[in-house]
N, C-alpha and C positions, 0 to 999 in steps of 0.2 A: 635612409643612405639609397642612390641609385646603385645598382647593378652594374656590373661590368660587361655582362655577356648576356646572349638570349641563352647560353648554355648556363648560366649564374641562375636566370630568373627559372627557369625549368627544375634546375635541381630545386629551389627554394619553394616553388609551386608543389613539387613532388614533397618535401620536406613536412609543407603544412596540412598539404591531404595524409600523411602518414599520420600526422600529432593526430589531426580530427580523428582517422579511423582507431587510432590506440585509444581515443578518449572515448569514441562510440562504445567500443567494446568493454571497456573497464564501467560504462554505465549499462550496459545491458547485463554484464555479470551481477552488479550491485542489485540491478532491478530483478533478475532470476532469484536473489535471495529474498527478495519483497515479496515474492511470487508473481510478478509481472511478465509475461513472455515478451521478448521484443527482439524480432529478425534484424541482427545488429550487418549482417552481409546486404540485407534491403536499404537499410538507411544510410551506408553507404553507396549504395547504387545508386540511391535519390539524391545526392549530396546532401541528406537533411544534417544540419547542423548540430553539435553536442548542446548547445541550451535548448535547441529545440524539441530534443530527444528529452534531455531531461525536465521539461517542462512538462512533455506528454507522460513520462511515468509520473510526473509527482500528481498529475490530473489524474491520473487511473487510480492512484493508491488512495487521491482525496473521493474520490466517487467512490470507491470501496468503503473509506472510513465512513462517509455519509449514510450508505445504505445499510451499513454496520451500527451506526447510531439509531437506526430505526426500526430496528429488527426486534419484533415481539417475542418473548421468551416465556411461556409461563411458568410458574413454579413448578419444582418436583413435587409429586405425589406424596405423601406420606405413607405409611403403612398403618400407623392406627387414625382412626377413622375422625380425631378430634385429641387436641392435647390434652395431657395430664392436667397443665394447670388452666385452663378451660372448664374443664370436669370439674377441678374441683370448686372453681369460681361457681359454678351452677348448683352444686349440692349444697354450699354455702347460702347461695340467694335462695334456692327451695326451703331450705331448712328456719333460713328467717322470716320465711313470709308468713302472717298469723293465717292459721287453719280455720 
């Protein structure tokens, strides 16, 4: 629909900018809950669109997920030097050997 005046066009542009800023703030809050830090004010100043910011957050989370997937974690050390089951099997095996 055609806008009747320059004032209406400016009001519409302001409305769109406010809606985008609100969406950027929502994305920033969601990202913070997920551990991703975003400077929402900078995103608004640079004119970053909500979809672009959302994609950036998802990329950061995916990169973190990929890194977490390849992290090597050694098994915890047990207090006993060997499991009781393994010790019993070794005793049974040595008792079964012919002398």
